[in-house]
GUMIGU-669944 format. One line per field, with one value per residue (C-alpha): residue number from 0; z, x, y; residue in one letter. Coordinates in nm, 2 decimals, padded with zeros to 4 digits, m for minus. Layout:
! GUMIGU-669944
pos = (NUM|...)
zz = (Z|...)
xx = (X|...)
yy = (Y|...)
code = (a|...)
END
This chain:
! GUMIGU-669944
pos = (0|1|2|3|4|5|6|7|8|9|10|11|12|13|14|15|16|17|18|19|20|21|22|23|24|25|26|27|28|29|30|31|32|33|34|35|36|37|38|39|40|41|42|43|44|45|46|47|48|49|50|51|52|53|54|55|56|57|58|59|60|61|62|63|64|65|66|67|68|69|70|71|72|73|74|75|76|77|78|79|80|81|82|83|84|85|86|87|88|89|90|91|92|93|94|95|96|97|98|99|100|101|102|103|104|105|106|107|108|109|110|111|112|113|114|115|116|117|118|119|120|121|122|123|124|125|126|127|128|129|130|131|132|133|134|135|136|137|138|139|140|141|142|143|144|145|146|147|148|149|150|151|152|153|154|155|156|157|158|159|160|161|162|163|164|165|166|167|168|169|170|171|172|173|174|175|176|177|178|179|180|181|182|183|184|185|186|187|188|189|190|191|192|193|194|195|196|197|198|199|200|201|202|203|204|205|206|207|208|209|210|211|212|213|214|215|216|217|218|219|220|221|222|223|224|225|226|227|228|229|230|231|232|233|234|235|236|237|238|239|240|241|242|243|244|245|246|247|248|249|250|251|252|253|254|255|256|257|258|259|260|261|262|263|264|265|266|267|268|269|270|271|272|273|274|275|276|277|278|279|280|281|282|283)
zz = (m00.38|m00.44|m00.28|m00.49|m00.45|m00.61|m00.28|m00.10|m00.35|m00.34|00.04|00.03|m00.23|m00.02|00.29|00.11|m00.02|00.33|00.48|00.21|00.26|00.64|00.61|00.37|00.61|00.90|00.71|00.59|00.90|01.19|01.12|01.10|01.00|01.28|01.32|01.14|01.37|01.42|01.21|01.35|01.09|01.09|01.27|00.96|00.79|01.07|01.19|01.07|01.25|01.58|01.49|01.49|01.26|01.41|01.13|00.78|00.45|00.14|00.04|00.34|00.69|00.91|01.16|01.33|01.36|01.62|01.87|01.73|01.37|01.15|01.08|00.85|00.62|00.60|00.46|00.24|00.07|00.01|m00.13|m00.35|m00.52|m00.57|m00.72|m00.98|m01.08|m01.09|m01.29|m01.56|m01.56|m01.38|m01.32|m01.00|m00.95|m00.72|m00.39|m00.34|00.04|00.21|00.22|00.58|00.65|00.91|00.98|01.17|01.27|01.14|01.48|01.59|01.58|01.30|01.12|01.13|01.00|00.72|00.61|00.59|00.59|00.37|00.48|00.40|00.26|00.21|00.09|m00.06|00.01|m00.24|m00.10|00.24|00.10|00.34|00.31|00.56|00.56|00.77|00.79|00.92|00.84|00.84|00.53|00.21|00.10|00.36|00.18|m00.16|m00.04|00.10|m00.23|m00.42|m00.24|m00.25|m00.63|m00.64|m00.46|m00.69|m00.99|m00.84|m00.75|m01.13|m01.20|m01.36|m01.21|m01.30|m01.43|m01.60|m01.39|m01.61|m01.58|m01.21|m01.08|m01.35|m01.25|m00.88|m00.94|m01.15|m00.88|m00.58|m00.59|m00.43|m00.67|m01.04|m01.10|m01.31|m01.14|m00.91|m00.89|m00.76|m01.07|m01.36|m01.31|m01.33|m01.64|m01.80|m01.72|m01.89|m02.20|m02.23|m02.16|m02.40|m02.67|m02.57|m02.33|m02.39|m02.28|m02.46|m02.16|m01.94|m02.21|m02.35|m02.03|m01.75|m01.49|m01.57|m01.42|m01.23|m01.04|m00.94|m00.97|m01.34|m01.40|m01.20|m01.38|m01.71|m01.60|m01.48|m01.81|m02.02|m01.81|m01.82|m02.20|m02.20|m01.95|m02.13|m02.50|m02.51|m02.20|m02.34|m02.58|m02.32|m02.06|m02.30|m02.37|m02.00|m01.92|m02.21|m02.02|m02.35|m02.32|m02.23|m02.30|m02.54|m02.59|m02.82|m03.05|m03.30|m03.09|m02.99|m03.34|m03.31|m03.55|m03.42|m03.30|m03.27|m03.48|m03.25|m02.94|m03.10|m03.20|m02.84|m02.70|m02.93|m02.82|m02.46|m02.49|m02.67|m02.40|m02.12|m02.25|m02.34|m01.97|m02.04|m01.73|m01.50|m01.26|m01.38)
xx = (01.76|02.01|02.36|02.64|03.01|03.09|03.06|03.27|03.55|03.54|03.56|03.86|04.04|03.98|04.11|04.42|04.49|04.45|04.69|04.95|04.92|04.94|05.26|05.42|05.35|05.49|05.81|05.85|05.77|05.67|05.31|05.01|04.65|04.39|04.19|03.86|03.55|03.42|03.12|02.88|02.75|02.37|02.25|02.09|02.44|02.59|02.53|02.18|02.19|02.18|01.82|01.60|01.30|00.99|00.77|00.83|00.65|00.75|01.02|01.06|01.21|01.10|01.39|01.31|01.01|00.88|00.62|00.27|00.35|00.14|00.36|00.10|00.08|00.46|00.49|00.18|00.29|00.64|00.51|00.26|00.54|00.75|00.45|00.42|00.78|00.80|00.47|00.63|01.00|01.00|01.04|01.24|01.56|01.55|01.72|01.67|01.66|01.43|01.53|01.58|01.36|01.44|01.18|01.21|00.98|01.06|01.16|01.38|01.76|01.82|01.51|01.63|01.97|01.82|01.56|01.82|01.56|01.30|00.96|01.04|01.34|01.46|01.76|01.82|02.16|02.21|02.53|02.37|02.02|01.88|01.62|01.58|01.28|01.22|00.92|00.57|00.34|00.05|00.20|00.14|00.49|00.63|00.45|00.55|00.92|00.87|00.72|00.99|01.28|01.09|01.08|01.46|01.49|01.24|01.45|01.75|01.52|01.45|01.82|01.82|02.13|02.38|02.10|02.12|01.96|01.65|01.55|01.64|01.48|01.21|01.09|01.10|00.90|00.65|00.56|00.57|00.20|m00.07|m00.31|m00.23|00.14|00.18|m00.05|00.18|00.03|00.36|00.56|00.33|00.31|00.69|00.71|00.42|00.56|00.89|00.71|00.50|00.79|01.04|00.80|00.85|01.05|01.43|01.51|01.85|02.06|01.91|01.87|02.22|02.43|02.45|02.43|02.31|02.50|02.19|01.96|01.71|01.33|01.34|01.57|01.34|01.03|01.19|01.29|00.94|00.79|01.03|00.95|00.58|00.59|00.77|00.52|00.21|00.32|00.60|00.56|00.62|00.90|01.09|01.06|01.22|01.49|01.56|01.57|01.81|02.07|02.13|02.28|02.02|02.25|02.21|01.84|01.64|01.87|01.63|01.51|01.16|01.06|01.25|01.52|01.88|02.07|01.95|01.64|01.53|01.57|01.38|01.10|01.08|01.08|00.78|00.59|00.65|00.55|00.22|00.14|00.22|00.01|m00.28|m00.29|m00.24|m00.18|m00.37|m00.63|m00.98)
yy = (00.11|m00.16|m00.20|m00.36|m00.44|m00.10|00.08|m00.18|m00.16|00.22|00.23|m00.01|00.20|00.52|00.34|00.23|00.58|00.72|00.47|00.54|00.92|00.88|00.67|00.92|01.21|01.02|00.94|01.30|01.50|01.28|01.37|01.15|01.20|01.21|00.89|00.89|00.88|00.53|00.45|00.19|m00.05|m00.09|m00.40|m00.54|m00.54|m00.74|m01.10|m01.17|m01.51|m01.31|m01.22|m01.53|m01.53|m01.37|m01.50|m01.64|m01.68|m01.87|m01.61|m01.38|m01.42|m01.14|m01.09|m00.76|m00.53|m00.28|m00.37|m00.34|m00.35|m00.58|m00.89|m01.04|m00.74|m00.70|m01.05|m01.03|m00.71|m00.83|m01.16|m00.97|m00.77|m01.09|m01.27|m00.99|m01.00|m01.38|m01.40|m01.18|m01.28|m01.62|m01.90|m01.88|m02.06|m02.36|m02.34|m01.97|m01.88|m01.64|m01.28|m01.15|m00.85|m00.58|m00.31|00.01|00.29|00.63|00.76|00.47|00.54|00.29|00.41|00.78|00.67|00.46|00.72|00.99|01.27|01.09|00.99|00.62|00.45|00.09|m00.10|m00.44|m00.59|m00.88|m01.01|m01.07|m01.14|m00.87|m00.60|m00.31|m00.07|00.24|00.46|00.51|00.22|00.47|00.63|00.44|00.54|00.29|00.01|00.13|00.11|m00.24|m00.37|m00.19|m00.36|m00.70|m00.66|m00.61|m00.94|m01.12|m01.03|m01.22|m01.51|m01.53|m01.54|m01.19|m01.02|m00.76|m00.54|m00.20|00.08|00.12|m00.25|m00.30|00.02|00.03|m00.31|m00.22|00.09|m00.10|m00.34|m00.11|m00.02|m00.23|m00.38|m00.32|m00.33|m00.02|00.23|00.42|00.78|00.91|00.81|00.90|01.28|01.33|01.11|01.29|01.63|01.54|01.41|01.72|01.96|01.81|01.69|01.32|01.12|01.11|00.76|00.71|00.83|00.55|00.28|00.30|00.33|00.07|00.34|00.70|00.99|01.11|00.88|01.15|01.15|01.21|00.91|00.69|00.82|00.74|00.39|00.33|00.45|00.23|m00.08|m00.01|m00.01|m00.35|m00.49|m00.37|m00.40|m00.65|m00.87|m01.21|m01.12|m00.92|m01.19|m01.44|m01.19|m01.13|m01.50|m01.56|m01.35|m01.16|m00.82|m00.56|m00.26|m00.09|m00.14|m00.17|m00.36|m00.52|m00.81|m00.67|m00.55|m00.22|m00.13|m00.16|00.15|00.50|00.45|00.17|00.39|00.67|00.43|00.30|00.66|00.74|00.43|00.50|00.86|00.77|00.50|00.74|01.04|00.80|00.70|00.32|00.12|00.36|00.23|00.31)
code = (m|n|f|s|n|e|r|t|e|k|n|r|a|n|a|t|r|r|r|v|l|g|s|t|l|l|l|l|g|g|c|r|l|p|a|s|p|a|r|r|s|p|e|w|a|g|d|v|a|a|f|p|a|v|r|e|s|a|r|v|s|l|r|r|l|p|n|g|m|d|e|e|r|l|l|v|e|a|e|r|a|m|d|g|v|v|g|w|l|g|p|e|r|s|g|e|g|r|v|c|l|f|v|y|r|a|d|e|p|e|g|v|r|l|r|n|g|r|a|a|r|g|v|f|f|p|d|g|n|v|m|a|i|a|g|d|p|g|d|e|r|f|w|d|v|l|r|h|e|a|a|h|r|a|l|r|r|c|g|i|e|q|l|p|f|w|l|d|e|g|t|a|t|l|f|e|t|a|g|a|c|s|a|n|p|r|r|r|p|m|a|r|h|l|a|e|r|f|g|g|l|r|l|a|p|i|l|t|k|f|r|p|r|s|r|d|g|a|a|y|a|k|a|w|s|a|t|l|t|l|y|l|r|h|r|r|e|f|a|d|l|a|r|s|k|a|t|l|v|p|f|p|d|g|r|l|g|f|p|a|g|k|d|g|v|e|a|f|e|e|e|t|t|r|l|l|l|a|g|d|g|e|e|k)
END
């Protein structure tokens, strides 16, 4: 998951509308709207400097974790995901600071709030260069989430920003699995199901829009499949394209050997479907 300025701007706009409406009611009838309940910002979105580093690696500054959690593994797993992204889409920009990492157990108040009913959940906040992760470290999904958010950060370290959904989330899902980058057993079944049900993956909705209307499991599975195809079949060419900061929406557009326009998207869909159903990228 990735926060952006869109949410901040939306919240500001809503607050402005509320103030205007309240003032209008006050002028018309001496009425006013009841005050909104106070919402406490999560501690990781506050003053990060108030949390001194517990331990650091080359790219990660661990600022908060529960007692007994494995500090070494937290740093190693985050670095592993970043290494994968940088190895594909690097080099990294000079002068990039460490991302500040906050970790919570599933039953801690901040952890319950962050998880929002899920087994494990994380966020990457680019403006503050902060990651927050919540879950049970005994569940492998916790580590998947950690690597997923670290991959988001690695893309920015490579100078690849303002990304379309399919590339941002697709890359993060690609590198969230320990070991081989592409072999996440929780992503492939959904993508394969969609391909078999509809006679092929329909990728146009995510490839030709900056943000799809739906960001459910199917959208993530399609983003994973599209990025997997690029990683396995067009790794060098796509890395050059991404580093050039050329527009990546719509895609394909003739620069990776696909025709431009609709024919190119259909050709990419066919290649992705064949790769997916053949099991390419799976751990043997």
